[in-house]
C-alpha positions as CSV (number, residue, x, y, z in Angstrom):
1,X,5.3,24.6,-10.2
2,X,4.8,21.2,-12.0
3,X,3.9,18.6,-9.7
4,X,4.9,14.9,-9.4
5,X,2.5,13.3,-12.0
6,X,2.4,16.1,-14.3
7,X,6.0,15.0,-15.0
8,X,6.3,11.5,-15.3
9,X,9.0,10.6,-13.1
10,X,10.4,7.2,-11.0
11,X,12.4,7.0,-7.8
12,X,16.1,7.0,-8.0
13,X,16.3,3.8,-6.4
14,X,15.5,0.6,-7.6
15,X,12.3,-1.0,-6.2
16,X,14.5,-4.3,-5.4
17,X,17.1,-1.8,-3.3
18,X,14.4,-0.3,-1.2
19,X,12.8,-3.4,-0.5
20,X,16.1,-4.7,1.0
21,X,16.8,-1.5,2.8
22,X,13.7,-2.7,4.6
23,X,13.7,-5.9,5.1
24,X,10.4,-6.8,3.0
25,X,10.3,-10.2,1.7
26,X,8.0,-11.8,-0.8
27,X,6.3,-15.4,-0.1
28,X,3.9,-15.6,-3.1
29,X,4.2,-15.1,-6.9
30,X,1.0,-13.2,-6.8
31,X,2.8,-10.7,-4.7
32,X,5.6,-10.5,-6.7
33,X,3.6,-9.7,-10.1
34,X,1.7,-7.2,-7.8
35,X,5.2,-5.2,-7.1
36,X,6.2,-5.7,-10.9
37,X,3.0,-4.2,-12.2
38,X,3.0,-0.8,-14.0
39,X,-0.4,-0.6,-13.7
40,X,-2.2,3.0,-12.7
41,X,-4.7,1.3,-10.9
42,X,-4.0,-2.3,-8.8
43,X,-6.5,-4.2,-6.8
44,X,-5.7,-6.7,-4.3
45,X,-8.4,-9.2,-3.5
46,X,-7.4,-11.6,-1.1
47,X,-8.5,-13.5,2.1
48,X,-8.6,-11.9,5.5
49,X,-4.9,-12.0,6.9
50,X,-3.0,-12.7,3.9
51,X,-0.9,-9.7,3.8
52,X,-2.5,-7.1,1.4
53,X,-1.9,-4.2,3.7
54,X,1.5,-5.6,4.7
55,X,2.2,-5.9,0.9
56,X,0.6,-2.0,0.1
57,X,2.9,0.0,2.0
58,X,6.0,-0.4,0.5
59,X,4.9,0.9,-2.4
60,X,4.4,3.9,-0.6
61,X,7.5,4.0,0.9
62,X,9.1,3.7,-2.6
63,X,7.3,6.6,-4.0
64,X,8.2,8.5,-1.0
65,X,11.6,8.6,-2.0
66,X,13.4,11.0,-4.2
67,X,13.0,11.0,-7.8
68,X,14.8,11.9,-11.1
69,X,14.6,14.6,-12.0
70,X,14.1,16.0,-8.2
71,X,10.4,16.4,-7.4
72,X,8.0,16.5,-4.2
73,X,5.4,13.7,-3.9
74,X,2.0,13.7,-1.8
75,X,0.6,10.5,-1.0
76,X,-3.0,9.7,0.7
77,X,-3.5,6.6,3.2
78,X,-6.9,6.4,2.9
79,X,-9.1,4.2,5.6
80,X,-12.4,4.0,6.8
81,X,-11.8,5.7,9.8
82,X,-8.4,7.2,11.4
83,X,-7.5,4.6,13.9
84,X,-8.3,1.3,11.8
85,X,-5.6,2.3,9.0
86,X,-3.5,-0.4,8.7
87,X,-0.9,0.9,5.7
88,X,-0.6,4.0,8.0
89,X,0.4,1.9,10.8
90,X,3.1,-0.2,8.5
91,X,4.3,3.5,6.8
92,X,5.2,5.0,10.0
93,X,7.1,2.4,11.7
94,X,9.2,2.0,8.9
95,X,9.7,5.4,8.1
96,X,9.8,7.2,11.2
97,X,10.3,4.6,14.1
98,X,12.7,2.8,12.1
99,X,14.2,6.1,10.3
100,X,17.9,4.5,10.9
101,X,17.2,2.5,7.6
102,X,17.1,5.1,5.3
103,X,19.9,7.7,4.2
104,X,21.2,10.0,1.8
105,X,24.9,11.1,1.4
106,X,25.5,9.1,4.3
107,X,23.0,11.5,6.8
108,X,19.6,10.1,8.0
109,X,16.8,11.2,6.3
110,X,15.5,14.9,7.3
111,X,12.0,14.2,8.7
112,X,10.6,17.8,8.9
113,X,7.0,16.5,10.5
114,X,6.0,13.4,11.9
115,X,2.5,13.1,13.6
116,X,0.8,10.3,14.7
117,X,-2.5,11.2,16.5
118,X,-5.4,8.7,14.8
119,X,-7.7,10.1,17.6
120,X,-7.4,13.8,16.0
121,X,-7.1,12.9,12.3
122,X,-3.6,14.2,12.7
123,X,-1.6,11.9,10.7
124,X,1.2,13.3,8.9
125,X,4.5,12.4,7.4
126,X,6.9,15.0,5.6
127,X,10.6,14.5,4.6
128,X,12.6,17.2,3.1
129,X,14.8,15.6,0.3
130,X,16.6,19.0,-0.6
131,X,16.6,21.8,-3.5
132,X,15.4,20.9,-6.7
133,X,15.0,22.0,-10.1
134,X,11.6,23.0,-9.3
135,X,11.9,24.2,-5.8
136,X,12.2,22.2,-2.7
137,X,11.3,18.3,-2.8
138,X,9.2,16.9,0.1
139,X,7.7,13.9,0.4
140,X,4.4,14.2,1.9
141,X,2.6,11.3,3.1
142,X,-1.1,11.8,5.0
143,X,-3.5,9.3,6.8
144,X,-7.1,10.3,5.3
145,X,-10.4,8.8,6.6
146,X,-13.3,8.3,4.1
147,X,-15.9,9.6,6.8
148,X,-14.2,13.3,6.4
149,X,-14.8,14.1,2.9
150,X,-14.5,17.6,2.8
151,X,-10.0,16.5,3.7
152,X,-10.1,14.6,0.4
153,X,-10.5,17.7,-2.2
154,X,-8.3,20.2,-3.7
155,X,-4.8,18.5,-4.7
156,X,-3.2,16.5,-7.0
157,X,-2.3,12.8,-5.3
158,X,1.0,11.1,-6.3
159,X,-0.8,7.8,-5.0
160,X,-3.6,6.7,-3.0
161,X,-4.1,3.8,-1.2
162,X,-7.5,2.9,-0.4
163,X,-6.9,0.6,2.7
164,X,-10.1,-2.0,2.5
165,X,-11.6,-0.3,-0.5
166,X,-14.5,-2.3,-0.5
167,X,-15.4,-0.9,2.8
168,X,-15.3,2.8,1.4
169,X,-18.8,4.2,-0.7
170,X,-18.3,4.1,-4.2
171,X,-18.5,8.2,-4.4
172,X,-14.9,8.6,-2.5
173,X,-12.9,7.1,-4.9
174,X,-15.1,8.4,-8.6
175,X,-16.0,12.0,-6.7
176,X,-13.1,12.3,-4.4
177,X,-9.8,10.4,-6.0
178,X,-9.7,9.0,-9.0
179,X,-9.8,12.5,-10.4
180,X,-7.2,13.6,-8.6
181,X,-4.5,10.8,-8.1
182,X,-1.8,9.3,-10.7
183,X,-1.6,5.9,-8.8
184,X,-3.9,4.0,-6.9
185,X,-3.5,0.8,-4.9
186,X,-6.7,-1.2,-3.5
187,X,-5.9,-3.7,-1.1
188,X,-9.3,-5.3,0.0
189,X,-11.3,-8.3,1.0
190,X,-14.6,-8.8,-1.5
191,X,-17.2,-7.6,-0.2
192,X,-20.8,-7.7,-1.5
193,X,-21.9,-4.5,-1.5
194,X,-19.0,-3.3,-3.0
195,X,-19.8,-3.5,-6.6
196,X,-17.9,-0.8,-8.3
197,X,-14.9,-2.3,-7.4
198,X,-16.0,-5.7,-8.8
199,X,-16.9,-3.6,-11.9
200,X,-13.4,-2.0,-11.9
201,X,-12.0,-5.4,-12.0
202,X,-14.0,-6.5,-14.7
203,X,-13.3,-3.6,-16.8
204,X,-9.6,-3.7,-16.3
205,X,-9.9,-7.6,-17.4
206,X,-11.7,-7.0,-20.5
207,X,-9.7,-3.8,-21.7
208,X,-5.8,-3.7,-20.7
209,X,-5.6,0.0,-21.7
210,X,-7.6,1.1,-18.8
211,X,-4.0,0.4,-17.0
212,X,-6.0,-1.6,-14.2
213,X,-5.0,-5.0,-13.0
214,X,-6.1,-6.9,-9.7
215,X,-3.9,-9.8,-8.3
216,X,-5.9,-12.6,-5.7
217,X,-3.4,-13.5,-3.3
218,X,-3.2,-16.8,-1.7
219,X,-3.5,-17.5,2.0
220,X,0.3,-18.2,2.1
221,X,1.7,-14.9,0.8
222,X,1.3,-14.4,4.7
223,X,4.3,-17.3,6.0
224,X,2.4,-17.0,9.5
225,X,-1.2,-17.8,7.9
226,X,-2.6,-19.8,10.5
227,X,-3.0,-23.0,8.1
228,X,-4.4,-25.3,10.6
229,X,-7.6,-23.0,11.4
230,X,-7.9,-22.6,7.5
231,X,-8.0,-26.3,7.5
232,X,-10.9,-26.3,9.9
233,X,-12.9,-23.7,8.2
234,X,-12.6,-25.7,5.1
235,X,-13.9,-28.5,6.8
236,X,-16.9,-26.8,8.4
237,X,-17.9,-24.8,4.9
238,X,-17.7,-28.3,3.1
239,X,-20.3,-29.5,5.5
240,X,-22.4,-26.1,4.9
241,X,-22.3,-26.1,1.4
242,X,-24.6,-28.3,-1.0
243,X,-22.4,-29.7,-3.1
244,X,-19.9,-30.6,-0.6
245,X,-17.2,-28.3,-1.7
246,X,-15.7,-25.5,0.4
247,X,-15.2,-23.3,-2.6
248,X,-19.1,-23.3,-3.1
249,X,-19.5,-21.5,0.5
250,X,-20.0,-18.1,0.4
251,X,-18.4,-17.1,3.5
252,X,-15.5,-19.6,3.0
253,X,-15.0,-18.1,-0.6
254,X,-14.9,-14.6,0.3
255,X,-12.9,-14.8,3.8
256,X,-10.8,-17.2,3.2
257,X,-10.2,-17.9,-0.8
258,X,-10.7,-14.0,-1.5
259,X,-13.5,-14.1,-3.8
260,X,-16.2,-12.1,-4.8
261,X,-19.5,-13.5,-3.6
262,X,-23.0,-11.7,-2.7
263,X,-23.7,-13.5,0.4
264,X,-20.9,-13.4,3.5
265,X,-22.6,-16.0,6.0
266,X,-21.0,-15.7,9.4
267,X,-21.2,-11.7,10.5
268,X,-18.2,-11.8,12.5
269,X,-15.2,-13.4,12.6
270,X,-15.5,-14.6,15.9
271,X,-13.6,-18.2,16.8
272,X,-11.3,-19.9,19.3
273,X,-8.5,-17.4,19.0
274,X,-11.0,-14.8,20.7
275,X,-11.7,-17.3,23.7
276,X,-10.1,-17.1,27.3
277,X,-10.3,-18.3,31.0
278,X,-9.9,-15.6,32.9
279,X,-7.3,-15.3,35.8
280,X,-10.0,-13.9,38.9
281,X,-7.2,-12.3,40.1
282,X,-5.8,-10.1,37.1
283,X,-9.4,-8.4,37.2
284,X,-8.7,-7.4,40.6
285,X,-6.3,-4.4,39.3
286,X,-8.4,-4.0,35.7
287,X,-9.8,-0.7,34.5
288,X,-13.5,-1.5,34.3
289,X,-16.1,-0.5,31.5
290,X,-19.8,-0.8,30.4
291,X,-21.5,-0.7,27.2
292,X,-25.5,-1.6,27.1
293,X,-28.4,-2.6,24.2
294,X,-31.6,-2.0,26.1
295,X,-34.6,-3.9,24.7
296,X,-37.6,-4.8,26.4
297,X,-38.7,-7.6,24.2
298,X,-35.8,-8.5,22.5
299,X,-32.8,-8.4,25.1
300,X,-31.5,-6.1,27.7
301,X,-27.7,-6.7,27.4
302,X,-24.9,-5.2,29.5
303,X,-21.4,-5.9,28.8
304,X,-18.5,-5.7,31.2
305,X,-15.1,-4.9,29.9
306,X,-11.7,-4.6,31.1
307,X,-8.6,-2.9,29.5
308,X,-5.4,-4.8,29.2
309,X,-2.1,-4.0,29.2
310,X,-1.4,-4.8,25.8
311,X,-4.5,-2.4,24.8
312,X,-6.4,-5.9,24.3
313,X,-10.4,-5.7,25.4
314,X,-11.4,-8.4,27.5
315,X,-15.0,-9.0,28.2
316,X,-15.3,-10.4,31.5
317,X,-19.0,-10.6,32.0
318,X,-22.6,-10.0,31.1
319,X,-26.2,-9.5,31.7
320,X,-28.3,-10.6,29.0
321,X,-32.0,-11.0,30.2
322,X,-35.6,-10.3,28.7
323,X,-38.5,-8.1,29.9
324,X,-36.6,-5.8,32.2
325,X,-37.7,-2.4,33.1
326,X,-35.0,0.2,32.2
327,X,-34.8,0.7,36.3
328,X,-34.4,-2.6,36.6
329,X,-31.8,-3.5,34.3
330,X,-29.9,-0.6,35.7
331,X,-30.1,-1.8,39.0
332,X,-29.0,-5.1,37.8
333,X,-25.7,-3.5,36.4
334,X,-25.1,-1.7,39.3
335,X,-25.1,-4.8,41.6
336,X,-22.8,-6.7,38.9
337,X,-20.4,-3.6,39.7
338,X,-20.8,-4.1,43.6
339,X,-17.0,-3.3,44.9
340,X,-15.7,-2.5,41.6
341,X,-17.1,1.0,41.5
342,X,-13.6,3.2,42.3
343,X,-12.6,1.3,39.0
344,X,-14.8,2.0,36.3
345,X,-13.7,4.5,34.1
346,X,-17.1,4.9,32.2
347,X,-20.0,3.3,31.0
348,X,-21.6,4.1,27.9
349,X,-25.4,3.7,27.3
350,X,-27.5,2.5,24.2
351,X,-27.5,5.7,21.9
352,X,-30.8,5.0,21.0
353,X,-32.6,4.5,24.2
354,X,-31.6,7.4,26.5
355,X,-33.0,6.9,29.5
356,X,-30.5,4.3,30.2
357,X,-27.8,6.5,30.2
358,X,-29.6,9.0,32.8
359,X,-30.7,5.6,35.0
360,X,-26.8,4.7,34.9
361,X,-26.0,8.6,35.9
362,X,-28.5,8.3,38.7
363,X,-26.7,5.6,40.1
364,X,-23.7,7.4,40.2
365,X,-21.8,6.0,37.0
366,X,-19.5,8.1,34.7
367,X,-21.5,8.1,31.5
368,X,-19.1,8.7,28.4
369,X,-20.6,11.9,26.4
370,X,-20.0,10.8,22.6
371,X,-21.9,11.9,19.3
372,X,-24.8,9.5,19.5
373,X,-25.4,9.6,15.5
374,X,-21.8,8.6,15.3
375,X,-21.8,5.8,17.8
376,X,-24.9,4.1,16.4
377,X,-23.1,4.3,13.2
378,X,-23.7,0.7,11.9
379,X,-20.8,0.7,8.8
380,X,-18.0,2.2,11.1
381,X,-19.2,0.0,14.6
382,X,-18.9,-3.2,12.8
383,X,-15.7,-2.4,11.1
384,X,-13.9,-1.6,14.1
385,X,-15.3,-4.5,16.1
386,X,-14.2,-7.0,13.0
387,X,-10.8,-5.2,13.4
388,X,-10.3,-5.9,17.1
389,X,-11.7,-9.5,17.0
390,X,-9.1,-10.2,14.1
391,X,-5.5,-11.0,14.7
392,X,-3.4,-7.8,14.8
393,X,-0.2,-8.7,12.9
394,X,2.4,-6.9,15.2
395,X,0.7,-8.1,18.2
396,X,0.2,-11.7,16.8
397,X,-3.2,-12.3,18.7
398,X,-6.7,-10.4,18.4
399,X,-7.5,-7.2,20.1
400,X,-11.0,-8.6,21.5
401,X,-11.3,-11.1,24.0
402,X,-14.1,-13.0,25.6
403,X,-14.1,-14.9,29.1
404,X,-16.4,-17.7,27.6
405,X,-17.0,-19.1,31.2
406,X,-18.1,-15.7,32.3
407,X,-20.6,-14.6,29.2
408,X,-21.8,-18.0,27.5
409,X,-24.8,-16.2,25.9
410,X,-22.5,-13.4,24.0
411,X,-20.2,-16.4,23.3
412,X,-23.2,-18.4,21.7
413,X,-24.6,-15.0,19.8
414,X,-21.6,-14.4,17.9
415,X,-20.5,-18.1,16.4
416,X,-24.1,-18.1,15.2
417,X,-24.9,-14.8,13.9
418,X,-25.4,-14.9,10.1
419,X,-26.4,-13.0,7.3
420,X,-29.8,-13.3,5.7
421,X,-29.1,-15.0,1.9
422,X,-28.8,-12.8,-0.5
423,X,-28.5,-10.1,1.6
424,X,-26.0,-7.1,-0.3
425,X,-26.5,-4.4,2.4
426,X,-24.4,-6.0,5.2
427,X,-24.7,-3.0,7.3
428,X,-29.0,-3.0,6.6
429,X,-30.6,-3.2,10.3
430,X,-32.6,-6.0,8.9
431,X,-29.3,-7.9,7.5
432,X,-28.7,-10.6,10.3
433,X,-30.4,-14.0,11.1
434,X,-30.7,-14.8,15.0
435,X,-29.9,-12.5,17.8
436,X,-27.6,-9.2,17.8
437,X,-27.8,-7.8,21.1
438,X,-24.5,-8.3,22.4
439,X,-22.9,-7.4,19.0
440,X,-25.0,-3.8,19.0
441,X,-23.4,-3.4,22.9
442,X,-20.2,-4.3,21.8
443,X,-20.4,-2.0,18.5
444,X,-21.4,1.0,20.9
445,X,-18.4,0.5,22.9
446,X,-15.9,0.2,20.5
447,X,-17.1,4.0,18.7
448,X,-15.4,5.4,22.2
449,X,-12.4,3.8,21.9
450,X,-11.0,3.8,25.2
451,X,-7.2,4.1,25.5
452,X,-5.0,1.4,26.5
453,X,-3.3,1.5,30.0
454,X,0.6,1.9,30.1
455,X,2.4,-1.6,29.8
456,X,2.9,-2.7,33.3
457,X,6.4,-4.4,34.5
458,X,4.6,-7.3,36.2
459,X,3.9,-10.3,34.1
460,X,0.5,-10.5,32.2
461,X,-1.4,-13.8,32.5
462,X,-3.0,-13.4,28.8
463,X,0.7,-12.4,27.8
464,X,2.2,-15.6,28.8
465,X,-0.7,-17.4,27.5
466,X,-0.3,-15.9,24.2
467,X,3.3,-16.2,24.0
468,X,3.0,-20.2,24.4
469,X,0.4,-20.2,21.4
470,X,2.7,-18.1,19.5
471,X,5.9,-20.6,20.0
472,X,3.3,-23.5,19.1
473,X,2.0,-21.8,16.2
474,X,5.6,-20.9,14.7
475,X,6.4,-24.4,14.7
476,X,3.3,-26.0,13.1
477,X,3.6,-23.0,10.9
478,X,7.0,-23.3,9.7
479,X,6.7,-25.5,6.7
480,X,3.6,-23.3,5.4
481,X,6.7,-20.4,5.4
482,X,9.0,-23.2,3.6
483,X,6.3,-23.7,0.9
484,X,6.1,-20.1,0.4
485,X,10.0,-19.2,0.4
486,X,10.0,-22.0,-2.2
487,X,7.6,-20.8,-4.5
488,X,9.7,-17.8,-4.4
489,X,12.7,-19.4,-5.3
490,X,11.4,-20.8,-8.4
491,X,11.8,-17.6,-10.3
492,X,15.4,-17.7,-10.8
493,X,15.2,-14.6,-13.0
494,X,13.3,-12.3,-10.7
495,X,14.5,-8.3,-10.1
496,X,13.7,-9.0,-6.5
497,X,15.4,-12.2,-6.0
498,X,19.3,-10.6,-5.8
499,X,18.3,-8.4,-3.3
500,X,16.8,-10.4,-0.6
């Protein structure tokens, strides 16, 4: 049976109509150019939070619709791990949670399977479009992880979306995906170690026949981008740069302009958006967790966590001291938890110092049992930590907060943690300048990924505070949204404009 890709076919509906049906809007010329491109490989180099993942998912929905002739399709959305696959989350919301948008012959689309369990790597949507010339036509969309290479073999794929492409090793594309895919989409923030992706960009620019195009999104591609924070970062970058130009600061050029650089500056996207002042009464009902990083000469660090009803993580306490024996360190943890023991869900020890877990168990704490090698994986742990520190596009706030008044050393460490100049491997143990002990303790914890509590009916102090922040930000950024829309309206002849 022919596979879509062997017989070239386009969806029956025009792209403009699909975007209109899903309520998708475009606010920058660069994003419009990406959607209009016919290239087999499309690379979106963009600053953090500039809607690159959000602009990738409509292409997945478009390719999943019925084709002429009626053929099946297979698409893979490949993340660095399953839970942080943002494109999958958008596609799931559009095709499954909002399935009433999609009808064929007056009937809702026939979803044969819909499975969304990132914890088990079970992420699948199957849509039955009916009988065609070559048999039953089904659109299959799967969420994949590049850490599970065996699952990336053996099938021809209509389209691959390589989420945060620069975070993947070169072999994932060259060995597993390039030989098997017809179309490829690469949303990413440029990273210094992703030379393979940078080479693709350069090859596409030199030889158009390769059908590789790259697009650099501006920050206003996201109409709700925090421009006030951008201007603050721009001033800080100018003060750091030897030339006095913000664009010459590597971290700013990468994270805020979407340029390729070879030194990323700050390790974590930690800022004022991650800082809260804790309401002590809230902690009386929260579930509690503990994570550790032990070092006698370096520092002994224990972070005390709580899970908010929204699923966000809160670090509400710390131990950050030197020259403690393992027993003294764990004894301090037990003392910090005095009176809270009945609400401690689990503690996670230092995977490189197993004696810490043994002492925690001796003190009566439940120590989470995870694969120590996976827990210590610097690359995956770093990506998860960065992901929860960044603003969630759906909830409109980060998924990790720190109580500054209770955790001053953690806040100071994360604000000042930098990469060494010229460092190309950001996951090397010697990549940083400065202390990184709270960083390691947090990295170990996010690798355990505790589940969120069920949403409570009572008001949540953080939710109320963030609602006020969102209202203020909406007013502050409204003129930036207008600016993006104005750029969009300038293109009178756009085929999308009539659909909006």
